[in-house]
N, C-alpha and C positions, 0 to 999 in steps of 0.2 A: 725777368727773361721774357723773350719774344712769346708770343703764342703760338701752338702749334698750328702747323699750315693746315691740318683737317679739323680743327676744331671749328665749331660754327661761331661766328661773330657774337659780341655782346649785343644785347637788347638796346633798342634805343633808349636815350635819357628820359625821354617824356613817359615812356611806359613803364619805369621804375619808381613807384610812390617815395616821397621823401623820407628821411628817418623819421620814426614815431609813428608813421601811418601804416596801416596793415593792409596787404595785397588782398582785394576780395575776390575768394573763391566761390565755387559754387555751392549756393546756400548759406553764405556766411555775410554779416553786417560788416560796415565799415568800421564800426567802433571797436572792433575786435581787435587785438593785437597778435601778431602771429611772430613765431621765433624767427631769429635773424638767418636761419639755414633757407627759410622761404623765400627770402631777397634774392638769393643767388640765382643768377641765371641758369635755365636749363640748357643741358647740350643737345643739339638736334642728332638723331641717330646716324651714325657712320656707316657709311658701304662696306669698310674694311670690318671685319669682325676681330681682327687682330689689334687692333689700333683702339686708343682711349683718348677720353676728351681732354685730359691734362696733359701736361707738356713733360711727362716721364718717358715719352717713346713709345714703340709698339711692344705688344706681349706677346708671349707664346699661344697658340690656338687654344691648348688644353685649360689655360686659364681664363679664355675669353669664354670659352664653353662654360666654365665653370661659374663665373660670374653673370652670364647671361640669364639663369634662372635662380640667381639669388636675389631674395629679397634684402632689403636695408634692415637694420634690426627695429627702427622704430614703426615699420610697416606692420600692420596687422592683417593675418590672411583672411581673404573671404571667406565665409562659410558658404556652401553650395547650397541653391534653393532646396526647400523641403528639407533641411537638416534638423535633427531633433534639437528640443531644447537645453537637453541635457548633454549634447555632444560637446566634446572638448578637441582641442587641436593641439598638436606639438610644435617642436621646432620647424620642421620640415613644411608647415602649411597645410598639410592634409588632415583633414577634419579625422579624430578618432571617436568611434561611436563608445557610448558608455555601456559597461558589461551588466548584463542582467543574469543572475544566478539562475542555472537551470533548476527547476522544483524537482525533477525527477533525476534518477538514475539510469544508468545506460539499458536503453530500451524501454524507458518507461514512459507512457503516455501522459504526460502531466497537463491537466488542464485545469484551468481556475475559471473558465465560462459556465460552468454549471453551477454555480453560487447564485441564487436568487436574490437573496437578500443579504446584508451586512450591516451589523450594527456595535456599537462598543458600549460593552456593560462589564464594570469593574468587579471583583471578588465574586463572581460566580462559582459556585462549588459543584453543583450539580443542576440539570434542567430534565425534568419529568415531564409525561403526557398524562395528566389525571383527569378523567373524565371529560375529555373534551377539552382541557384549557393545559395551557403551557405554564409550567412553574418553574422560575429561575430562583434556586435557594442559595440565600447569601446570608452571612453572619450579621451584616449590619441590617439586612430587612430585605426578605423573598419579596420577588413582584411578580404578579400573573401576566404574560405576555401574548401579544396577538399572534394566532398561529400562523398567519400568513405572510406578516411582514416582520414581526418581532417585536415590535413597539410594546411599550408600557400600556398597560389596560387598567391595572387596579395594583393596590398594595394588599400583601398577604400578612397575617399575624405571626406568620412562621420566621424565626430568627435563629437559624442554626448552620453550623459550618458542615454540610453535609458531605459523607465520605461512600453512602451506598443508599439506594431508594428501592423500596418494593410497593408498588402501586396496587390498590385492591378497590373493589367496589364501595366498601363502606369504609375502610382506614387505609392510610397511607404510612408505611413505616419507614423511618428516616434514621439511617444509621451515622453517628455522629463521631467528629474525630475525637471528642472528650471520653468514647466509650460508652455512650448510651443509644437507647431506641426511643425516639421520638415520635409518638403515634399521634397522628391527626386524622381528622376527618376529611374525606374525599372531597367533599361538595362545598365545605365551610372552610377547611383550612386551620380549623380550631383546634388546639391542643387536648388530646384526651388524656393521654397517660404519656409519661417519661419515667423509662426503668432503666437499670444499669444492665449491660450486656457484656461484661467481663474487663480486664484490665488492659486497657491500650485503645487504639481507634477501632471502629466496626469497617472491617474491610469489604464485605458482602452480605447481603440479604436476600434469600430465595423463598418462594414456596414450594414447602413440599408436596400437599396436597391441598384439598379445599378446607381442612382443618386446622392445619400446623405449618408454622413457618420455621426457616432457619436463619441464624446469623453467626457471622465467622468473626474471629477476635483476633489481636494481635497476641494474644496469650497462649494461641496453639489452641483452644479449644472451639467445637461448635455448639452452640445452644438452640436448642428445640423450644417454641414456643406455640401455645394454642391460640390461635387468631379469635376466637369468639369473644375470651375472657382476658387476653393479653395477660397471661399467666407462664410462667417458666414450668417446662416440662423435663426435660434432661439434657446432659450433656454428652456430646461425642469429644473422646480425649484418646489420641494414639498411644499417648505413654508420658512419662515426666519429662523425657528429652525431645519432648516434639519442638518445632519451630512455630512461626505465626504464621496463621492462616491467612492466606492473600487473595485468594479466589473461591467461589462458591457457584455451582449450578445442579440443577435436579431435572430430572425426566418425569416426575410425580410419583415414583417409587424407590430410587435410589439417589443419594448425593455423590458429586465429586467435588473434591476439595483439592485446590492448589497450595503449596507451602512455600516459605521461604527458601528451603533449602533444597529446593528443585523437584520434590516428589508431589505425586498426584494419588491420591486415595478415594475408593469406593466405598460407601457406608452403607447400612441397611439402617434407617432410622426406626424401624419397630424394635429391632433386637439391639442397637446401639453397636452393632459389629462391621468391623472394617474387612470389605469382601475383597480388596485388592489392594495392592502397594506397588507403584511402579515408579521409576526413577528416570524420567523421560528428559529433564533438563540438569542443566549445570549450574544453574543460578535462580534467582526468585522467579516462581510463577506469578505473572501480572494478572492472568484473566483466563477463564475456561468457559467454553461454550458448549452447547450439545446440538449436533445436525442429524438426527436420526441415529444411524448406528456408527458415527462418528463425533470423537470428542477433540475439539480444538482447544489447543492451548497455547499460550504466549510466555514470554519471559523478558528479562530485562536487556537482553543483549540482540534483541529482534528477531530471535527465532520464532517459528510456528511448528508445532507438531500435531499431527492428524493421527490420531490411535482408533484402533477399534475397540468398541465398547466391549463387548464379549470377552474375547481374549488378552486385550491389552496391547495388541500388536501394533508396531508403528507404520502406518500406510505411507506418511509422506512427511519429510523433515527438510525445512528451507528457510532462509534466513532472506524476508522481502525488505526489511527496514534496516537502517544503520545505527539506530538508535533503540530504546525502550519502547517496546509497546505497552500503550497503557489502557487500551480498551479493545475488546471485541465486541461486535454488535450483529446480532442475526436480523437478517432483513429478507424475507420471502426466500429465494434459492440464492441467497449471496450472504458473505460475510464481511463486514467493513472491518477494518483495522485502523485504529488511530495510533500515531508513534510522537515520540520526542522529535524526529526528525524532520517535524511540520508538514509530513504528508499523509494523507489518507488513502489507503489502498481498498479495492473492492474486488473480492475472489468470489470465484464460483464453489458452491459449498460440495459439490459431487465430487468435482475433479481437483479443486485446491487452485486451478490455474489464474492467473491475474487477469481480471476483465478490464480494469480502469485505475487510474492514478489520478488524485484531486490534489489540489494546491491551492491555498488561500491562506493559511497561516502564516506569521513570522516567527512564530514560538512554538513549544511543545503544545500538541494536542492533548487535552486533557480527559475529555468525553465526548462521547457520542450519545445520541437519542433518537428514537424513532416518534416521529410526531405526524401522524395520519399515513399519508405517503411520501411525505418527505424525512430527510435525517437533519439533524441538527449536530453541529459541532461547537465545543467551546475550547478555549486555549488560553496560555498564559499570556499572551498578547491583549488580553482583555477584549478578544473579538468574538462574536457570536454570529456564526454562520448558517444560513438555510441554504440547503442544497436543493436543487430542481429533481423532480422525479426522473427517475432512469427512463431513456428514450426505449420506448416500446420497440421499434425496428432495431436497435443495438442488442436488445434482449433476444430478440426474434432470431437474429443474425447468430448470436451465441450458441442458442439451441440448436438450430439449423448445422452449425459447425460441429456441435458434439455430437448431433446424429450422424452426422458423416464421418466424424472419426470412429463412433461407434460401429458403424456400418463397415467402415474399412479393416476395424479390428477383427468384425465377426468374418468378412470377406478373407482375410488372411488367415484365420481359424479355420475355416470350411478348407482353404486350399493346402493347406496343412494338414488335414486330416484326411483329404483327399490324396495326396503323395503317400500319406502313409498307407492307407488301404490299398493303393496301387502297389507298393513295394510290398505288402503281404500277401496281394493276390499274386503277383509275379513269382513270389516265393512259392506259394501254393502250387502254381500251375507247374514251376520246375519240379517240385516234389512229384507231382501228378505223372509228369511225364517219365521221371526216372522209376516211379513204381510200376508205370506201364510196362517200359522197357523190361524190369525184372521179371514181371509176370510173362511177357511173351518169351523171355529166356527161360524162366521156369518151364513154361509148357513144353517148349521146344526140347529141355531134358526130360521132363516127364514122357514125351512121345518115344522119344529113345530108349529110356528105360523099360517103357511098356512092351516095346518091341524086342528089346532082348529077353524079358521076363516071360513073355507068350512064347518065345522061341524055345525057352527052357522047360516048357509045358506047363505053364501056369494059364488059367483062363482070363480073360479080359475083365471079367468083374472082380476078379481079385487085384489084378493090375491097376484097374480103375481104382480098388481101394486103396491100393499103395499110393497111388499118386494123390489121393484125398489128404493120406495121411502125411505125405511129404509136403 
């Protein structure tokens, strides 16, 4: 058929390469063959948007607009300058940014820039700060790490799968998953003694005082030991139907233990008597720590319960994590919490308010350890993270905020007291006014009675006595 009158004329024959020779484009070589579609002459843009370069006749305006912005299927959309390397694009040609999962929940200020150092160290069960040295305990072989960078410094002779650690000046007590207490020297890390400590893994090891310590076992018992001789002393057993002891803490006089059935007990180590028994949780208690007159406890559902030490009343009950809380760590005026949801929360110890959220692990965070002024964390992702020191300015601002809140509370209490005193004073003034009016009426009545009595022949003195009596 004859060409369309609005179509551009074909290119001259001299500009079209012969068959088998490629048309050279920008940045291409002559010896590279291009597809046959590249040999077709391109149509010049038409002034009429409703027309086409082929001989099929005019098209509707809507179809022309639809085809105007449509790219050929073979053409790849150009990515805008500055696009991320991981960005992907859809069929529309618009770049689609890769989604980054949010580290914190709603309202959480998740920050990963607080991580000073990060390294990968597999099969680490516990990290402890022993006499100025950092021990990374592993079943395959423990190592001593640099306190600043976390790099390996030397190999330790300790080879245990640790579940709990108690560091002393002379000895370090390590509770193992095999149900034994591995006692080694704090300076040399050489084993001193290995004693059985119940049936099942040792879940916690704490110091009772300067002469004794306690270990918690999965068999439901708490064992007391003499630190000087490393000898068994006594057993604290709640009963035959007790569940596994999962957490332990002490204030130097009493012991608080958490159990798998959600109960928390207070013990007197001297008399081996249970002082109190509270059921604050509905699932397994994972950790307990003491903050002055407040006892913090966590469980597998992500809940934290803050209770009063003396009466056992619950002061605050909240759920900051979506998964199991694996560890509670007391650092200065704050409480650090590690969870299986890969997050680390920092709470203020007095109020229980959230101070900061840290993210850096890709899997469950299994342990926390205070090393000098920093905090180390380990997780199931084989990562060991060293977190930077807390910003003094942020801590100062937090304390100023708490002081402001306390001042506001005091001012509100004083205003309430003032309103109460004002109401009492107004009530007393109204009562005094009524009493004054009653006295004035009574005086007038007595004057009338006195005049009548005087007229009847009674003396003023006797009438006055009658007024006094009335």
